[in-house]
C-alpha positions in Angstrom: 48.3 -15.7 -2.2 45.7 -12.9 -2.4 42.1 -13.6 -3.1 40.5 -10.5 -4.4 36.8 -9.9 -4.1 36.9 -8.0 -7.4 37.6 -11.3 -9.2 34.7 -12.8 -7.4 32.5 -10.0 -8.4 33.2 -10.9 -12.0 31.9 -14.4 -11.2 28.7 -12.8 -9.9 27.8 -11.4 -13.2 25.2 -13.6 -15.0 27.2 -13.1 -18.2 30.2 -15.0 -16.6 28.8 -17.8 -14.5 25.1 -17.6 -13.7 25.8 -18.0 -10.0 23.6 -16.0 -7.6 25.3 -13.9 -5.0 24.6 -16.3 -2.2 26.5 -19.0 -4.1 29.4 -16.6 -4.8 29.6 -15.6 -1.1 29.9 -19.3 -0.1 32.6 -19.8 -2.7 34.5 -16.8 -1.4 34.2 -17.9 2.2 35.3 -21.4 1.3 38.4 -20.0 -0.5 39.2 -17.6 2.4 39.0 -20.6 4.8 41.1 -22.7 2.6 43.8 -20.2 1.6 43.8 -18.0 4.7 45.1 -15.0 2.7 47.3 -12.5 4.6 45.8 -9.7 2.5 42.4 -9.3 0.7 41.6 -6.3 -1.4 37.9 -5.5 -1.9 36.4 -3.1 -4.4 32.7 -3.7 -4.8 31.3 -2.0 -7.9 30.8 1.7 -7.1 28.2 2.5 -9.8 25.2 2.6 -7.4 27.0 4.9 -4.9 28.2 7.4 -7.5 27.0 11.0 -7.6 27.3 10.8 -11.4 25.0 7.8 -11.6 22.5 9.6 -9.4 22.6 12.7 -11.7 22.7 11.0 -15.1 21.3 7.5 -15.0 18.8 7.0 -12.2 16.4 9.7 -13.4 15.9 7.7 -16.6 15.3 4.4 -14.9 12.1 2.6 -13.7 11.7 2.6 -10.0 11.5 -1.2 -9.8 14.9 -1.5 -11.7 16.5 1.1 -9.4 15.3 -0.7 -6.3 16.5 -4.1 -7.5 19.9 -2.9 -8.7 20.5 -0.9 -5.5 19.5 -3.9 -3.3 22.0 -6.1 -5.3 24.7 -3.4 -4.9 24.1 -3.0 -1.2 24.2 -6.8 -0.7 27.5 -7.0 -2.6 29.0 -4.0 -0.8 27.9 -5.2 2.6 29.5 -8.6 1.8 32.8 -6.9 1.0 32.6 -5.2 4.4 32.0 -8.6 6.0 35.2 -9.9 4.4 37.1 -6.8 5.6 35.8 -7.3 9.1 36.7 -11.0 9.0 40.3 -10.1 8.2 40.4 -7.7 11.2 38.9 -10.4 13.4 41.5 -13.0 12.5 44.5 -10.6 12.6 45.0 -10.4 8.8 45.1 -7.4 6.4 42.6 -5.9 4.0 42.3 -3.0 1.7 39.1 -1.5 0.2 38.7 1.4 -2.3 35.9 3.4 -3.6 35.6 6.9 -5.1 36.2 9.6 -2.5 32.7 11.1 -2.8 30.8 7.8 -3.1 27.9 7.5 -0.7 29.0 4.0 0.2 31.4 5.5 2.8 28.3 6.5 4.8 26.8 3.0 4.9 26.6 1.4 8.4 28.6 -1.6 7.3 31.5 0.6 6.1 31.4 2.9 9.2 31.7 -0.2 11.4 34.8 -1.4 9.6 36.3 2.1 9.4 35.9 2.6 13.1 38.0 -0.4 14.1 41.1 0.7 16.0 43.6 -0.6 13.4 41.8 0.9 10.4 42.9 4.1 8.6 41.8 6.0 5.5 44.0 7.4 2.7 42.8 9.9 0.1 44.6 10.0 -3.2 44.1 10.8 -6.9 44.6 7.9 -9.3 46.2 10.0 -12.0 49.3 10.1 -9.8 49.5 6.3 -10.0 49.1 6.2 -13.7 45.3 5.8 -14.3 44.7 6.6 -17.9 41.7 6.4 -20.3 41.7 3.8 -23.1 42.9 6.8 -25.3 45.9 7.3 -23.0 44.8 10.5 -21.2 45.3 10.8 -17.4 42.2 10.4 -15.3 42.1 12.0 -11.9 39.6 9.7 -10.1 39.8 11.0 -6.5 39.7 7.8 -4.3 39.6 6.8 -0.7 41.4 3.7 0.5 40.5 2.0 3.8 42.9 -0.5 5.2 44.4 -1.9 8.4 47.8 -1.9 6.7 49.7 1.1 8.0 52.2 0.8 5.1 49.4 0.9 2.5 47.8 3.9 4.1 51.1 5.8 4.4 52.0 5.0 0.7 48.7 6.3 -0.7 47.6 9.1 1.7 47.9 12.6 0.4 49.1 11.7 -3.1 47.0 14.3 -4.8 47.2 15.5 -8.4 50.2 17.8 -8.9 48.5 19.4 -12.0 51.4 18.6 -14.2 49.0 17.1 -16.8 45.5 17.5 -18.3 42.8 15.1 -17.3 40.1 13.4 -19.3 36.8 13.7 -17.5 35.4 10.5 -16.1 32.0 9.9 -17.6 30.8 7.0 -15.3 28.6 4.1 -16.4 
């Protein structure tokens, strides 16, 4: 059984549960210890690592809000890297995805995980796997996948848009 960090991220939102991140972390570690999943996929929200967010949203925000939201994003992202490192340490598998140009790939926690001997990166465009807008238009979303699963890396790496379709531009949040 797979325990995805993404589903736990939804629990973190005050709109869903009211739990603080430290409580959610404990719940995740408890579930990982109980279930001992062979594979965990993490995908912490990418909004605060996006070049689009930096260009469009941050200039219109108060400094205190930026600092608070960035600190929350960093805490959640670093936690996702702790989970990935745990999987490596216990000989189990993980996958982690973020947009290819997200600055999260330069974070120290991510570099540590990516430099583990068994870890590889795959670059791909999500339109080639069927990503579409709510209106049904293909969306390119260039993405990087980090994993210690050779099969996963091989299946995704280099699957780049073949330009057989027109994309809808991703607007970000």
